[in-house]
N, CA, C and O of each residue as an XYZ file, in Angstrom:
784
protein
N      10.112    -42.467     -5.166
C      10.124    -41.616     -3.977
C       9.961    -40.155     -4.431
O      10.681    -39.704     -5.321
N       9.004    -39.405     -3.815
C       8.784    -38.018     -4.245
C       9.957    -37.129     -3.873
O      10.648    -37.355     -2.879
N      10.160    -36.124     -4.691
C      11.231    -35.180     -4.415
C      10.874    -34.348     -3.193
O       9.727    -33.936     -3.024
N      11.869    -34.104     -2.341
C      11.667    -33.288     -1.152
C      11.341    -31.862     -1.596
O      11.991    -31.311     -2.485
N      10.340    -31.283     -0.973
C       9.977    -29.904     -1.294
C       8.965    -29.766     -2.408
O       8.566    -28.648     -2.735
N       8.531    -30.880     -3.010
C       7.568    -30.802     -4.109
C       6.141    -30.567     -3.623
O       5.322    -30.023     -4.364
N       5.830    -30.967     -2.392
C       4.445    -30.837     -1.929
C       3.940    -29.394     -1.981
O       2.851    -29.170     -2.511
N       4.676    -28.398     -1.456
C       4.162    -27.023     -1.531
C       3.966    -26.548     -2.975
O       3.023    -25.814     -3.271
N       4.857    -26.969     -3.859
C       4.758    -26.572     -5.269
C       3.515    -27.194     -5.894
O       2.775    -26.526     -6.616
N       3.292    -28.460     -5.616
C       2.123    -29.153     -6.181
C       0.823    -28.627     -5.572
O      -0.176    -28.474     -6.276
N       0.832    -28.354     -4.288
C      -0.363    -27.783     -3.658
C      -0.700    -26.436     -4.306
O      -1.856    -26.154     -4.622
N       0.323    -25.621     -4.494
C       0.125    -24.308     -5.120
C      -0.412    -24.462     -6.542
O      -1.304    -23.724     -6.961
N       0.133    -25.420     -7.273
C      -0.334    -25.676     -8.638
C      -1.785    -26.135     -8.644
O      -2.553    -25.740     -9.521
N      -2.167    -26.959     -7.681
C      -3.549    -27.431     -7.592
C      -4.513    -26.292     -7.246
O      -5.624    -26.233     -7.774
N      -4.090    -25.399     -6.369
C      -4.932    -24.251     -6.019
C      -5.112    -23.352     -7.238
O      -6.228    -22.928     -7.537
N      -4.024    -23.061     -7.940
C      -4.114    -22.232     -9.158
C      -4.991    -22.904    -10.207
O      -5.791    -22.250    -10.876
N      -4.832    -24.213    -10.342
C      -5.637    -24.953    -11.316
C      -7.110    -24.935    -10.926
O      -7.976    -24.869    -11.798
N      -7.402    -24.991     -9.648
C      -8.788    -24.940     -9.177
C      -9.433    -23.620     -9.564
O     -10.553    -23.595    -10.074
N      -8.730    -22.528     -9.321
C      -9.250    -21.205     -9.672
C      -9.471    -21.118    -11.184
O     -10.493    -20.601    -11.638
N      -8.521    -21.619    -11.949
C      -8.642    -21.579    -13.414
C      -9.815    -22.436    -13.898
O     -10.548    -22.021    -14.796
N      -9.998    -23.616    -13.320
C     -11.094    -24.500    -13.724
C     -12.458    -23.894    -13.362
O     -13.397    -23.953    -14.155
N     -12.557    -23.322    -12.180
C     -13.801    -22.668    -11.788
C     -14.073    -21.485    -12.720
O     -15.205    -21.265    -13.153
N     -13.025    -20.737    -13.017
C     -13.181    -19.611    -13.937
C     -13.634    -20.056    -15.311
O     -14.462    -19.395    -15.938
N     -13.101    -21.168    -15.786
C     -13.462    -21.663    -17.116
C     -14.890    -22.187    -17.159
O     -15.590    -22.012    -18.157
N     -15.325    -22.830    -16.076
C     -16.672    -23.422    -16.079
C     -17.721    -22.462    -15.527
O     -18.909    -22.598    -15.819
N     -17.278    -21.488    -14.724
C     -18.220    -20.552    -14.121
C     -18.987    -21.133    -12.948
O     -19.963    -20.538    -12.494
N     -18.560    -22.290    -12.449
C     -19.244    -22.900    -11.301
C     -18.284    -23.835    -10.587
O     -17.138    -24.021    -10.998
N     -18.788    -24.421     -9.497
C     -17.997    -25.408     -8.762
C     -18.173    -26.809     -9.326
O     -17.655    -27.775     -8.766
N     -18.895    -26.924    -10.424
C     -19.125    -28.237    -11.049
C     -17.910    -28.643    -11.879
O     -18.010    -28.902    -13.078
N     -16.780    -28.688    -11.216
C     -15.544    -29.128    -11.859
C     -15.089    -30.393    -11.147
O     -15.420    -30.608     -9.981
N     -14.355    -31.200    -11.822
C     -13.909    -32.457    -11.225
C     -12.477    -32.336    -10.716
O     -11.696    -31.510    -11.188
N     -12.160    -33.172     -9.753
C     -10.782    -33.231     -9.261
C      -9.867    -33.677    -10.394
O      -8.719    -33.240    -10.471
N     -10.365    -34.545    -11.275
C      -9.553    -34.996    -12.418
C      -9.168    -33.825    -13.316
O      -8.023    -33.725    -13.756
N     -10.131    -32.935    -13.587
C      -9.843    -31.774    -14.436
C      -8.857    -30.840    -13.750
O      -7.946    -30.313    -14.389
N      -9.037    -30.636    -12.457
C      -8.114    -29.780    -11.700
C      -6.714    -30.389    -11.726
O      -5.735    -29.694    -11.998
N      -6.623    -31.677    -11.445
C      -5.326    -32.359    -11.407
C      -4.656    -32.318    -12.778
O      -3.452    -32.088    -12.882
N      -5.444    -32.543    -13.827
C      -4.881    -32.510    -15.185
C      -4.285    -31.129    -15.476
O      -3.184    -31.022    -16.016
N      -5.016    -30.083    -15.117
C      -4.525    -28.721    -15.353
C      -3.263    -28.451    -14.533
O      -2.368    -27.734    -14.979
N      -3.198    -29.029    -13.333
C      -2.030    -28.823    -12.466
C      -0.862    -29.735    -12.821
O       0.251    -29.543    -12.331
N      -1.112    -30.725    -13.672
C      -0.046    -31.642    -14.068
C       0.271    -32.708    -13.037
O       1.398    -33.198    -12.959
N      -0.746    -33.070    -12.235
C      -0.566    -34.132    -11.242
C      -1.706    -35.137    -11.386
O      -2.650    -34.903    -12.140
N      -1.622    -36.230    -10.682
C      -2.676    -37.250    -10.744
C      -3.819    -36.868     -9.801
O      -3.597    -36.179     -8.805
N      -5.048    -37.314    -10.112
C      -6.168    -37.085     -9.184
C      -5.902    -37.684     -7.803
O      -6.308    -37.121     -6.787
N      -5.218    -38.827     -7.773
C      -4.906    -39.455     -6.484
C      -4.027    -38.546     -5.629
O      -4.209    -38.455     -4.415
N      -3.071    -37.873     -6.273
C      -2.192    -36.967     -5.537
C      -2.976    -35.753     -5.027
O      -2.739    -35.274     -3.918
N      -3.907    -35.265     -5.846
C      -4.752    -34.140     -5.413
C      -5.550    -34.530     -4.174
O      -5.636    -33.762     -3.215
N      -6.130    -35.724     -4.199
C      -6.882    -36.196     -3.028
C      -5.956    -36.409     -1.834
O      -6.337    -36.143     -0.694
N      -4.753    -36.883     -2.094
C      -3.786    -37.100     -1.019
C      -3.454    -35.775     -0.317
O      -3.407    -35.720      0.912
N      -3.227    -34.716     -1.094
C      -2.843    -33.430     -0.517
C      -4.002    -32.728      0.187
O      -3.798    -32.088      1.218
N      -5.216    -32.838     -0.357
C      -6.333    -32.050      0.163
C      -7.445    -32.869      0.803
O      -8.218    -32.327      1.593
N      -7.550    -34.150      0.492
C      -8.564    -34.981      1.108
C      -9.887    -35.012      0.372
O     -10.500    -36.073      0.258
N     -10.342    -33.878     -0.129
C     -11.628    -33.845     -0.823
C     -11.667    -32.647     -1.772
O     -10.849    -31.731     -1.689
N     -12.632    -32.687     -2.663
C     -12.811    -31.573     -3.600
C     -13.142    -30.287     -2.833
O     -12.642    -29.214     -3.169
N     -13.979    -30.401     -1.809
C     -14.328    -29.201     -1.039
C     -13.096    -28.570     -0.403
O     -12.986    -27.345     -0.355
N     -12.163    -29.395      0.088
C     -10.956    -28.852      0.702
C     -10.074    -28.143     -0.325
O      -9.408    -27.160      0.001
N     -10.067    -28.635     -1.554
C      -9.321    -27.945     -2.618
C      -9.975    -26.592     -2.881
O      -9.283    -25.585     -3.026
N     -11.316    -26.564     -2.943
C     -12.036    -25.310     -3.162
C     -11.754    -24.314     -2.038
O     -11.533    -23.128     -2.284
N     -11.766    -24.812     -0.807
C     -11.514    -23.926      0.328
C     -10.081    -23.380      0.302
O      -9.849    -22.225      0.656
N      -9.139    -24.202     -0.111
C      -7.753    -23.731     -0.240
C      -7.662    -22.638     -1.291
O      -6.917    -21.674     -1.121
N      -8.416    -22.781     -2.378
C      -8.433    -21.743     -3.418
C      -9.030    -20.452     -2.867
O      -8.523    -19.365     -3.144
N     -10.096    -20.566     -2.094
C     -10.714    -19.380     -1.507
C      -9.768    -18.696     -0.530
O      -9.679    -17.469     -0.493
N      -9.067    -19.496      0.255
C      -8.086    -18.910      1.185
C      -7.007    -18.148      0.422
O      -6.571    -17.081      0.855
N      -6.582    -18.691     -0.703
C      -5.563    -18.008     -1.523
C      -6.100    -16.665     -2.014
O      -5.413    -15.648     -1.918
N      -7.315    -16.661     -2.535
C      -7.904    -15.423     -3.053
C      -8.032    -14.392     -1.929
O      -7.699    -13.221     -2.115
N      -8.512    -14.827     -0.772
C      -8.659    -13.919      0.370
C      -7.309    -13.401      0.855
O      -7.179    -12.227      1.201
N      -6.325    -14.261      0.880
C      -4.988    -13.859      1.312
C      -4.388    -12.844      0.345
O      -3.809    -11.842      0.764
N      -4.530    -13.111     -0.945
C      -4.009    -12.171     -1.949
C      -4.689    -10.816     -1.831
O      -4.040     -9.773     -1.915
N      -6.006    -10.840     -1.635
C      -6.754     -9.585     -1.489
C      -6.287     -8.841     -0.239
O      -6.032     -7.638     -0.289
N      -6.177     -9.557      0.881
C      -5.735     -8.927      2.125
C      -4.351     -8.317      2.007
O      -4.107     -7.223      2.516
N      -3.448     -9.013      1.342
C      -2.089     -8.484      1.145
C      -2.112     -7.226      0.291
O      -1.396     -6.265      0.573
N      -2.932     -7.234     -0.751
C      -3.026     -6.059     -1.625
C      -3.573     -4.857     -0.852
O      -3.070     -3.742     -0.992
N      -4.607     -5.090     -0.037
C      -5.159     -3.994      0.771
C      -4.078     -3.435      1.689
O      -3.875     -2.222      1.739
N      -3.388     -4.301      2.408
C      -2.362     -3.844      3.357
C      -1.239     -3.091      2.649
O      -0.771     -2.070      3.152
N      -0.809     -3.575      1.507
C       0.255     -2.888      0.764
C      -0.182     -1.509      0.318
O       0.597     -0.557      0.375
N      -1.429     -1.393     -0.128
C      -1.928     -0.092     -0.577
C      -2.122      0.870      0.591
O      -1.951      2.079      0.436
N      -2.476      0.340      1.754
C      -2.719      1.205      2.912
C      -1.427      1.726      3.540
O      -1.434      2.773      4.188
N      -0.330      1.011      3.357
C       0.943      1.396      3.983
C       1.347      2.824      3.668
O       1.852      3.537      4.535
N       1.127      3.237      2.445
C       1.604      4.553      2.025
C       0.563      5.661      2.209
O       0.806      6.801      1.814
N      -0.593      5.344      2.802
C      -1.661      6.337      2.942
C      -1.932      6.645      4.419
O      -2.027      5.739      5.246
N      -2.053      7.924      4.729
C      -2.413      8.321      6.092
C      -3.762      9.036      6.129
O      -4.469      8.964      7.134
N      -4.119      9.710      5.066
C      -5.392     10.424      4.994
C      -6.535      9.407      4.891
O      -6.458      8.499      4.064
N      -7.595      9.530      5.709
C      -8.664      8.527      5.679
C      -9.365      8.397      4.328
O      -9.742      7.292      3.938
N      -9.543      9.491      3.618
C     -10.189      9.404      2.301
C      -9.292      8.639      1.330
O      -9.773      7.807      0.561
N      -8.000      8.918      1.366
C      -7.081      8.198      0.487
C      -7.003      6.716      0.867
O      -6.833      5.857      0.001
N      -7.125      6.426      2.144
C      -7.128      5.028      2.590
C      -8.384      4.313      2.088
O      -8.319      3.150      1.689
N      -9.516      5.001      2.108
C     -10.749      4.416      1.576
C     -10.618      4.156      0.077
O     -11.052      3.119     -0.425
N     -10.018      5.104     -0.625
C      -9.785      4.913     -2.061
C      -8.844      3.729     -2.304
O      -9.003      2.996     -3.280
N      -7.871      3.545     -1.418
C      -6.938      2.412     -1.555
C      -7.665      1.077     -1.378
O      -7.378      0.113     -2.088
N      -8.599      1.023     -0.436
C      -9.371     -0.208     -0.220
C     -10.225     -0.509     -1.450
O     -10.310     -1.654     -1.895
N     -10.852      0.528     -1.990
C     -11.670      0.355     -3.198
C     -10.793     -0.092     -4.362
O     -11.171     -0.980     -5.126
N      -9.615      0.527     -4.496
C      -8.697      0.160     -5.580
C      -8.264     -1.301     -5.465
O      -8.152     -1.997     -6.474
N      -8.022     -1.765     -4.247
C      -7.650     -3.172     -4.056
C      -8.795     -4.094     -4.461
O      -8.567     -5.158     -5.037
N     -10.019     -3.687     -4.163
C     -11.184     -4.502     -4.518
C     -11.319     -4.683     -6.021
O     -11.823     -5.703     -6.492
N     -10.867     -3.687     -6.769
C     -10.963     -3.756     -8.224
C      -9.585     -3.840     -8.883
O      -9.416     -3.491    -10.051
N      -8.612     -4.308     -8.114
C      -7.270     -4.477     -8.662
C      -7.273     -5.484     -9.799
O      -8.162     -6.334     -9.867
N      -6.304     -5.405    -10.682
C      -6.282     -6.302    -11.838
C      -6.263     -7.779    -11.464
O      -6.797     -8.603    -12.206
N      -5.666     -8.130    -10.337
C      -5.637     -9.527     -9.929
C      -6.977     -9.981     -9.352
O      -7.385    -11.124     -9.555
N      -7.663     -9.090     -8.632
C      -8.948     -9.451     -8.035
C     -10.098     -9.384     -9.029
O     -11.026    -10.188     -8.945
N     -10.058     -8.453     -9.960
C     -11.173     -8.277    -10.897
C     -10.942     -9.065    -12.182
O     -11.583     -8.805    -13.200
N     -10.037    -10.014    -12.129
C      -9.786    -10.940    -13.228
C     -11.000    -11.864    -13.369
O     -11.613    -12.244    -12.371
N     -11.342    -12.220    -14.596
C     -12.558    -13.008    -14.849
C     -12.560    -14.339    -14.071
O     -13.596    -14.733    -13.535
N     -11.432    -15.021    -14.005
C     -11.364    -16.291    -13.269
C     -11.598    -16.084    -11.778
O     -12.311    -16.860    -11.142
N     -11.001    -15.044    -11.230
C     -11.154    -14.773     -9.796
C     -12.598    -14.399     -9.484
O     -13.154    -14.846     -8.481
N     -13.208    -13.575    -10.344
C     -14.604    -13.188    -10.132
C     -15.505    -14.421    -10.168
O     -16.400    -14.557     -9.335
N     -15.275    -15.318    -11.128
C     -16.063    -16.549    -11.206
C     -15.879    -17.383     -9.940
O     -16.834    -17.968     -9.430
N     -14.643    -17.432     -9.436
C     -14.384    -18.178     -8.200
C     -15.117    -17.547     -7.019
O     -15.704    -18.260     -6.205
N     -15.089    -16.222     -6.918
C     -15.816    -15.537     -5.843
C     -17.288    -15.926     -5.866
O     -17.855    -16.298     -4.839
N     -17.901    -15.840     -7.037
C     -19.329    -16.143     -7.124
C     -19.616    -17.602     -6.784
O     -20.597    -17.908     -6.106
N     -18.762    -18.490     -7.256
C     -18.947    -19.910     -6.946
C     -18.837    -20.148     -5.446
O     -19.567    -20.967     -4.887
N     -17.930    -19.436     -4.800
C     -17.780    -19.617     -3.362
C     -18.936    -19.010     -2.580
O     -19.286    -19.512     -1.513
N     -19.532    -17.941     -3.091
C     -20.741    -17.415     -2.454
C     -21.838    -18.472     -2.474
O     -22.561    -18.651     -1.494
N     -21.953    -19.165     -3.591
C     -22.941    -20.249     -3.694
C     -22.568    -21.380     -2.739
O     -23.427    -21.902     -2.028
N     -21.303    -21.756     -2.722
C     -20.832    -22.835     -1.850
C     -21.088    -22.514     -0.379
O     -21.356    -23.411      0.421
N     -21.003    -21.236     -0.028
C     -21.194    -20.832      1.366
C     -22.613    -21.092      1.860
O     -22.857    -21.125      3.066
N     -23.548    -21.276      0.928
C     -24.925    -21.574      1.324
C     -25.056    -22.983      1.905
O     -25.996    -23.271      2.647
N     -24.106    -23.858      1.561
C     -24.206    -25.236      2.058
C     -22.970    -25.721      2.808
O     -22.993    -26.794      3.412
N     -21.913    -24.956      2.774
C     -20.681    -25.365      3.456
C     -20.374    -24.402      4.606
O     -20.104    -23.225      4.366
N     -20.412    -24.889      5.855
C     -20.096    -24.016      6.990
C     -18.701    -23.390      6.897
O     -18.510    -22.236      7.280
N     -17.735    -24.150      6.391
C     -16.365    -23.609      6.294
C     -16.276    -22.506      5.251
O     -15.613    -21.495      5.482
N     -16.933    -22.682      4.103
C     -16.957    -21.624      3.093
C     -17.685    -20.397      3.628
O     -17.261    -19.266      3.390
N     -18.776    -20.620      4.349
C     -19.521    -19.507      4.952
C     -18.644    -18.756      5.945
O     -18.678    -17.527      6.014
N     -17.859    -19.506      6.713
C     -16.949    -18.872      7.688
C     -15.912    -18.001      6.992
O     -15.640    -16.885      7.436
N     -15.333    -18.502      5.905
C     -14.334    -17.722      5.162
C     -14.938    -16.440      4.588
O     -14.309    -15.382      4.626
N     -16.148    -16.536      4.062
C     -16.783    -15.351      3.499
C     -17.160    -14.353      4.590
O     -17.115    -13.144      4.365
N     -17.531    -14.848      5.765
C     -17.809    -13.940      6.897
C     -16.539    -13.205      7.316
O     -16.581    -12.020      7.645
N     -15.415    -13.911      7.303
C     -14.134    -13.275      7.650
C     -13.837    -12.157      6.657
O     -13.470    -11.050      7.051
N     -13.997    -12.452      5.366
C     -13.773    -11.428      4.341
C     -14.682    -10.216      4.572
O     -14.219     -9.076      4.560
N     -15.986    -10.471      4.783
C     -16.951     -9.381      4.937
C     -16.629     -8.543      6.173
O     -16.726     -7.316      6.138
N     -16.247     -9.203      7.257
C     -15.917     -8.464      8.482
C     -14.657     -7.610      8.307
O     -14.594     -6.476      8.781
N     -13.662     -8.167      7.623
C     -12.419     -7.399      7.423
C     -12.662     -6.191      6.529
O     -12.174     -5.096      6.807
N     -13.416     -6.395      5.458
C     -13.723     -5.276      4.570
C     -14.495     -4.213      5.334
O     -14.165     -3.030      5.260
N     -15.517     -4.626      6.065
C     -16.327     -3.682      6.838
C     -15.475     -2.956      7.872
O     -15.585     -1.741      8.034
N     -14.629     -3.705      8.568
C     -13.776     -3.116      9.600
C     -12.836     -2.065      9.015
O     -12.681     -0.982      9.579
N     -12.207     -2.389      7.880
C     -11.313     -1.426      7.227
C     -12.054     -0.171      6.794
O     -11.565      0.943      6.983
N     -13.230     -0.352      6.214
C     -14.005      0.804      5.755
C     -14.479      1.653      6.934
O     -14.302      2.871      6.936
N     -15.082      1.006      7.936
C     -15.631      1.738      9.083
C     -14.532      2.456      9.850
O     -14.721      3.596     10.274
N     -13.391      1.811     10.035
C     -12.272      2.429     10.761
C     -11.908      3.785     10.155
O     -11.710      4.763     10.876
N     -11.823      3.832      8.835
C     -11.443      5.090      8.177
C     -12.614      6.063      8.085
O     -12.415      7.273      8.188
N     -13.809      5.564      7.895
C     -14.981      6.442      7.820
C     -15.262      7.128      9.156
O     -15.746      8.260      9.180
N     -14.962      6.449     10.269
C     -15.176      7.046     11.602
C     -14.373      8.335     11.789
O     -14.748      9.188     12.593
N     -13.307      8.475     11.072
C     -12.483      9.686     11.179
C     -13.113     10.854     10.429
O     -12.662     11.995     10.531
N     -14.170     10.543      9.669
C     -14.808     11.563      8.831
C     -16.258     11.839      9.209
O     -16.754     12.950      9.023
N     -16.933     10.825      9.740
C     -18.359     10.939     10.070
C     -18.642     10.192     11.368
O     -17.769      9.505     11.900
N     -19.874     10.329     11.879
C     -20.231      9.630     13.116
C     -20.350      8.117     12.867
O     -20.333      7.656     11.726
N     -20.469      7.369     13.957
C     -20.462      5.906     13.899
C     -21.572      5.334     13.014
O     -21.311      4.493     12.153
N     -22.797      5.784     13.223
C     -23.919      5.243     12.441
C     -23.747      5.531     10.953
O     -24.001      4.672     10.109
N     -23.317      6.739     10.648
C     -23.109      7.112      9.246
C     -21.962      6.309      8.651
O     -22.032      5.885      7.498
N     -20.909      6.098      9.428
C     -19.765      5.299      8.958
C     -20.226      3.892      8.588
O     -19.832      3.361      7.550
N     -21.053      3.291      9.431
C     -21.532      1.933      9.166
C     -22.460      1.898      7.947
O     -22.419      0.958      7.153
N     -23.284      2.919      7.809
C     -24.202      2.972      6.661
C     -23.427      3.126      5.352
O     -23.721      2.437      4.375
N     -22.439      4.025      5.326
C     -21.638      4.225      4.113
C     -20.838      2.963      3.796
O     -20.729      2.564      2.637
N     -20.285      2.346      4.823
C     -19.512      1.108      4.613
C     -20.400      0.028      4.009
O     -19.973     -0.699      3.112
N     -21.634     -0.081      4.498
C     -22.568     -1.071      3.951
C     -22.826     -0.786      2.470
O     -22.846     -1.708      1.655
N     -23.022      0.476      2.125
C     -23.245      0.845      0.728
C     -22.042      0.529     -0.149
O     -22.196      0.018     -1.258
N     -20.840      0.832      0.347
C     -19.622      0.552     -0.425
C     -19.441     -0.948     -0.637
O     -19.127     -1.390     -1.742
N     -19.638     -1.725      0.419
C     -19.506     -3.185      0.307
C     -20.513     -3.750     -0.680
O     -20.190     -4.626     -1.481
N     -21.729     -3.243     -0.614
C     -22.773     -3.722     -1.523
C     -22.447     -3.383     -2.970
O     -22.689     -4.188     -3.870
N     -21.900     -2.196     -3.194
C     -21.514     -1.826     -4.560
C     -20.388     -2.720     -5.064
O     -20.421     -3.188     -6.203
N     -19.396     -2.955     -4.219
C     -18.264     -3.798     -4.625
C     -18.766     -5.194     -5.000
O     -18.453     -5.703     -6.077
N     -19.544     -5.807     -4.108
C     -20.064     -7.149     -4.388
C     -20.975     -7.135     -5.611
O     -20.937     -8.055     -6.429
N     -21.792     -6.096     -5.734
C     -22.705     -5.993     -6.872
C     -21.980     -5.912     -8.203
O     -22.407     -6.513     -9.189
N     -20.896     -5.174     -8.229
C     -20.136     -5.083     -9.479
C     -19.460     -6.407     -9.813
O     -19.279     -6.727    -10.988
N     -19.089     -7.172     -8.808
C     -18.537     -8.504     -9.075
C     -19.584     -9.390     -9.737
O     -19.288    -10.111    -10.690
N     -20.810     -9.328     -9.223
C     -21.883    -10.131     -9.821
C     -22.123     -9.700    -11.262
O     -22.231    -10.543    -12.152
N     -22.208     -8.398    -11.498
C     -22.436     -7.902    -12.863
C     -21.292     -8.322    -13.790
O     -21.515     -8.698    -14.941
N     -20.070     -8.251    -13.270
C     -18.914     -8.637    -14.080
C     -19.018    -10.105    -14.488
O     -18.732    -10.463    -15.631
N     -19.427    -10.944    -13.549
C     -19.527    -12.375    -13.841
C     -20.611    -12.676    -14.868
O     -20.507    -13.649    -15.616
N     -21.636    -11.858    -14.907
C     -22.773    -12.125    -15.792
C     -22.665    -11.456    -17.163
O     -23.431    -11.775    -18.072
N     -21.724    -10.538    -17.310
C     -21.603     -9.829    -18.585
C     -20.742    -10.608    -19.563
O     -19.793    -11.286    -19.171
N     -21.084    -10.504    -20.837
C     -20.308    -11.172    -21.880
C     -19.015    -10.432    -22.195
O     -18.035    -11.040    -22.625
N     -19.015     -9.122    -21.980
C     -17.813     -8.341    -22.279
C     -17.065     -8.021    -20.982
O     -17.625     -8.088    -19.887
N     -15.827     -7.683    -21.133
C     -15.011     -7.320    -19.974
C     -15.345     -5.883    -19.591
O     -15.168     -4.971    -20.399
N     -15.829     -5.672    -18.364
C     -16.189     -4.309    -17.974
C     -14.960     -3.433    -17.772
O     -13.843     -3.921    -17.600
N     -15.195     -2.151    -17.798
C     -14.138     -1.164    -17.589
C     -13.799     -1.136    -16.099
O     -14.524     -0.547    -15.297
N     -12.695     -1.776    -15.744
C     -12.310     -1.889    -14.338
C     -12.127     -0.519    -13.690
O     -12.609     -0.288    -12.581
N     -11.438      0.386    -14.373
C     -11.186      1.717    -13.818
C     -12.485      2.512    -13.707
O     -12.695      3.239    -12.735
N     -13.353      2.369    -14.703
C     -14.642      3.053    -14.652
C     -15.492      2.549    -13.507
O     -16.170      3.329    -12.838
N     -15.458      1.250    -13.278
C     -16.202      0.648    -12.174
C     -15.676      1.170    -10.844
O     -16.452      1.509     -9.951
N     -14.375      1.230    -10.720
C     -13.765      1.733     -9.494
C     -14.149      3.201     -9.269
O     -14.425      3.609     -8.141
N     -14.165      3.985    -10.343
C     -14.552      5.399    -10.226
C     -15.986      5.551     -9.725
O     -16.272      6.446     -8.929
N     -16.890      4.682    -10.187
C     -18.285      4.755     -9.738
C     -18.390      4.549     -8.230
O     -19.152      5.242     -7.555
N     -17.625      3.597     -7.706
C     -17.657      3.343     -6.263
C     -17.052      4.526     -5.509
O     -17.567      4.924     -4.464
N     -15.977      5.081     -6.025
C     -15.357      6.259     -5.394
C     -16.301      7.465     -5.447
O     -16.357      8.250     -4.500
N     -17.036      7.614     -6.543
C     -18.005      8.706     -6.646
C     -19.112      8.555     -5.608
O     -19.566      9.542     -5.030
N     -19.543      7.321     -5.374
C     -20.551      7.077     -4.330
C     -20.003      7.513     -2.971
O     -20.697      8.174     -2.199
N     -18.757      7.140     -2.685
C     -18.128      7.537     -1.431
C     -18.104      9.058     -1.302
O     -18.497      9.602     -0.270
N     -17.644      9.742     -2.348
C     -17.558     11.208     -2.316
C     -18.940     11.828     -2.138
O     -19.089     12.793     -1.389
N     -19.943     11.293     -2.810
C     -21.300     11.802     -2.688
C     -21.787     11.683     -1.248
O     -22.378     12.620     -0.712
N     -21.539     10.531     -0.619
C     -21.955     10.331      0.773
C     -21.237     11.299      1.694
O     -21.860     11.905      2.566
N     -19.934     11.451      1.511
C     -19.168     12.339      2.381
C     -19.579     13.793      2.178
O     -19.694     14.544      3.147
N     -19.799     14.195      0.937
C     -20.244     15.571      0.659
C     -21.606     15.857      1.288
O     -21.832     16.949      1.810
N     -22.498     14.897      1.241
C     -23.820     15.068      1.831
C     -23.695     15.285      3.338
O     -24.416     16.097      3.917
N     -22.772     14.551      3.968
C     -22.598     14.690      5.410
C     -21.994     16.046      5.784
O     -22.365     16.626      6.804
N     -21.085     16.546      4.982
C     -20.457     17.833      5.305
C     -21.421     18.997      5.091
O     -21.235     20.070      5.664
N     -22.466     18.785      4.256
C     -23.436     19.860      4.027
C     -24.498     19.928      5.110
O     -25.260     20.893      5.160
N     -24.564     18.925      5.978
C     -25.590     18.913      7.036
C     -25.322     20.003      8.053
O     -26.076     20.149      9.015
């Protein structure tokens, strides 16, 4: 008879193991057996908790998105100035937990998965909309609506682009330097608008 309360612990272990396995392989071509072995449970139990490999992957993506959202909210709590709030969003995007090699590999794998899985596509749309909404909300306090949307698009593209570059590079990129480049782009855009 299973111990009461073990299911949440095992589910959490399976999600963590999924992220680690994807990070190690660099793709979604991982087996439930490998995930279960890393989590210290049987493949049958993994299937029992999640139903399918895709559901385990989606649970991992939800965890990554939830962690990112929590980090953004925590960083925004202490900021009232819109520029500082924008910097906080950028900092969360390149936080040590999000810009970790395993997490970056998982992000890229899920972007690929979203091409064929409606549920993965839905999760990525939620992420993109929230990021855009947070950026545009603060940019509107500094520039007009069209400019806010254009700058937000540029910032989002830079963030996603650096994730792709990070996944493809053999060396660990300078996380702080990468974050500074995105912040410099923001400052350049805002300075250009104030000179008009």
